MARBA-700036 format. One record per residue (C-alpha): residue in three letters; x, z, y. Coordinates in steps of 0.5 Angstrom, whole numbers, plus 500, padded with zeros to 3 digits. Example, Ala and Ser with C-alpha at 12.3 -4.5 7.8 and 13.67 -1.06 7.14 Angstrom:
<vonus>
ala525516491;ser527514498;
</vonus>
This chain:
<vonus>
unk568513484;unk571517478;unk567517471;unk564524471;unk561522478;unk559515475;unk556518469;unk552524473;unk548518476;unk543517471;unk536514472;unk534521469;unk538524474;unk535520480;unk528520478;unk529528478;unk531528485;unk525523487;unk520528483;unk523534487;unk523531493;unk516528492;unk513534490;unk516539495;unk519544490;unk522546484;unk516549480;unk512543482;unk517538480;unk518542473;unk511542472;unk510534473;unk517533468;unk514538463;unk520542464;unk521550466;unk524551473;unk530554470;unk532548466;unk531543472;unk535548477;unk541548472;unk540540471;unk541540479;unk547544479;unk550540474;unk549534478;unk552538484;unk558540480;unk559533478;unk558530485;unk562536488;unk556536494;unk550541495;unk544537495;unk539542496;unk539548502;unk539554498;unk537558504;unk530555504;unk525557500;unk522550499;unk526544496;unk530542502;unk535536502;unk541537505;unk544530509;unk548529502;unk541530498;unk537525503;unk543520502;unk542520494;unk535520494;unk534514499;unk540510495;unk537513488;unk530510490;unk533503491;unk537503485;unk531506481;unk527500484;unk533495482;unk533498475;unk526497474;unk526490477;unk532488472;unk528490466;unk522486468;unk526480470;unk529480463;unk523481459;unk520475463;unk525471461;unk525473454;unk517472454;unk514469460;unk510475461;unk513481466;unk513488463;unk509490469;unk506487475;unk504491481;unk499488486;unk498492493;unk492491497;unk490493504;unk484497505;unk480492508;unk480488501;unk474488497;unk475493491;unk469489488;unk472483487;unk479486486;unk476489480;unk473483478;unk480479478;unk483485474;unk477484469;unk479477468;unk486478468;unk485483461;unk480478459;unk485473457;unk486477451;unk480474448;unk482467450;unk489468445;unk493468452;unk494475452;unk499478458;unk502482452;unk506488454;unk504487462;unk502493465;unk498492471;unk499497477;unk494497483;unk496500490;unk493501497;unk497500503;unk495500510;unk498495515;unk505495515;unk505499509;unk503493505;unk509489508;unk514494506;unk511495499;unk513488498;unk519487501;unk522494498;unk520491491;unk515496490;unk510491489;unk510484486;unk504481490;unk501483497;unk494482499;unk491483506;unk498482510;unk497481517;unk501476521;unk506482523;unk510481517;unk509473516;unk515469517;unk520475517;unk523475510;unk525468508;unk525471501;unk517472501;unk512466500;unk506467504;unk499463504;unk493464508;unk487469506;unk482469511;unk480472518;unk476478519;unk472480525;unk473487527;unk467490531;unk467496536;unk462501533;unk459508534;unk454512532;unk447511535;unk447518538;unk454517541;unk454517549;unk457510549;unk451507545;unk447508551;unk451503555;unk448496556;unk454493559;unk460491556;unk465497556;unk471497560;unk477501557;unk477506563;unk470508559;unk473508552;unk479512555;unk474518555;unk472518548;unk476520542;unk478514537;unk478514530;unk484510527;unk487509520;unk494511519;unk499506517;unk502507510;unk509505512;unk515510511;unk521506513;unk518500517;unk516502524;unk508503523;unk503499527;unk497501532;unk492497534;unk487498540;unk489505542;unk489506549;unk495510552;unk493518553;unk486517548;unk484522544;unk485520537;unk483522530;unk487519524;unk484518517;unk487515511;unk483509509;unk478504512;unk472507509;unk474514512;unk474511519;unk467508518;unk465515515;unk468519521;unk464514526;unk458514522;unk458522523;unk460521531;unk467524530;unk469518534;unk469510536;unk473504534;unk474497531;unk471497524;unk472491519;unk465488520;unk464486512;unk465493510;unk461496516;unk455491515;unk451495511;unk452501516;unk450497522;unk444494518;unk441500517;unk442503524;unk448508522;unk453504527;unk451500533;unk456495535;unk457495542;unk461489546;unk467490550;unk470487556;unk476486553;unk472481548;unk472480541;unk477482536;unk479478530;unk485479525;unk488474520;unk490476513;unk495473508;unk497474501;unk504474500;unk509475494;unk517475493;unk520468491;unk523467484;unk530470484;unk535464484;unk543464482;unk548459482;unk547458475;unk539457475;unk533459478;unk529465474;unk522463472;unk516466475;unk512471471;unk506468468;unk502474470;unk504473477;unk502466476;unk495468474;unk494472480;unk496466484;unk492461481;unk486465482;unk488466490;unk488459490;unk481459490;unk477459497;unk471462494;unk476468491;unk479469498;unk473469501;unk470474496;unk476479497;unk474479505;unk467479504;unk464483498;unk464490499;unk458492495;unk456493488;unk461498484;unk458505482;unk457509488;unk456504493;unk450503497;unk445499495;
</vonus>
């Protein structure tokens, strides 16, 4: 690659491309980046001139990428991730602490317990063992999206990985988190609530199901317990799924610990199915420490702290079972 092209591919230029694609327009990207749209347009044209390609389709009123633009965006995001990981590794080698630790959790994980762990992590400052310079990032992913965040380098630790991802990447280490029972539940005024016998699939097919969208962007998304041809309402979170079923907008399996209080108060009714009970096994996973021919890079102290907490059976159980106690939760 010639020097002008190489020099044009700066982290700032790649981040600019990512912002434009994510926000969907030059104007929105300019607002997020603190620039005027004309300056952003000029920067894009400079990048196009240096690469001798068109990155955006000028015939579209929105920021529509060309094939070359899509390729630059995809590879650019990968490069930005590699740069962040390199900076993190260098800082970790020098200080023992990561510059940033990203913890991704599935929607079934208890946010009560998660934030208690966050409090414990920051409380180390009081003990003189402060995670100096380590910025903590939390993100919620659903199903395959959680595994994707880990293997793509967007997350350092994933809590709530299902069996679908375990064992598919030799660079990822996993440990059991525990199991959750998923119960089939409907609102008390739903037609299925009046049935006394176990419900067969042909009966379920007549009623709308509520499903949580898999957050995976590149890996194949997963679907569970949906029947071919069944009407489906898709929502973004487990909490939204439970809310939709409480409002009689559909039926489906819900994690019993999250729905427990709604069931206790009669807002949801658990119904048996002919296909039997449904239990899901969860894991937590992290990327193994980098290894070169010369040496093995040390594991960061922040990740070590989180793994030590997860080594406790009590903590693992709480992450799957405790779902009340934060402001706004039901008493």
